[in-house]
C-alpha positions in Angstrom: 8.4 -6.8 5.8 7.0 -6.1 2.3 3.2 -5.7 1.5 1.9 -6.4 -2.0 -0.9 -4.1 -3.0 -2.8 -5.5 -5.9 -5.5 -4.2 -8.2 -4.3 -0.7 -7.8 -5.4 2.0 -10.3 -2.0 3.4 -11.0 -3.3 5.8 -13.7 -4.8 7.8 -10.8 -3.0 6.7 -7.6 0.7 7.8 -7.4 3.6 6.8 -5.2 2.9 9.7 -2.8 -0.7 8.6 -2.5 0.3 5.0 -1.6 2.8 6.3 1.0 0.2 8.6 2.5 -2.4 5.8 2.8 0.0 3.3 4.3 2.1 5.5 6.5 -0.4 5.4 9.3 0.5 1.7 10.0 4.2 2.4 10.7 7.5 3.7 9.3 7.8 3.0 5.6 11.3 2.1 4.5 10.5 1.5 0.8 7.7 2.0 -1.7 7.5 1.0 -5.3 4.6 1.5 -7.7 4.2 -0.5 -10.9 1.4 -0.8 -13.5 -1.6 -2.1 -11.5 0.2 -2.9 -8.3 2.6 -1.6 -5.6 4.8 -2.8 -2.8 5.2 -1.0 0.6 8.0 -2.1 2.9 7.9 -1.6 6.6 10.5 -1.7 9.4 8.8 -4.7 11.0 6.2 -7.4 10.3 3.7 -6.1 12.9 3.3 -2.9 10.8 2.9 -4.9 7.6 0.2 -7.2 9.1 -1.6 -4.1 10.4 -1.6 -2.5 7.0 -2.9 -5.7 5.3 -5.7 -6.0 7.9 -6.6 -2.4 7.7 -6.5 -1.9 3.9 -7.6 -5.3 2.4 -10.8 -4.8 0.5 -10.7 -1.0 0.7 -11.8 0.9 -2.4 -9.3 3.4 -3.8 -9.9 5.3 -7.0 -12.8 3.0 -7.9 -11.0 -0.3 -7.5 -11.0 -2.7 -4.5 -7.5 -3.6 -3.3 
């Protein structure tokens, strides 16, 4: 279950930051950060849905996810 994280300020936010923010929703089995966006993969869909519900619209490094 993969979550897309858009509008991410990747000049400031690093992979370790993304993992730290999203780890509270469940075990992360994969994380990839690209220019302006990232993907976080969870063990199950329930964790992924909780992460989307919890982080959608949150401001990180001056940009709204």
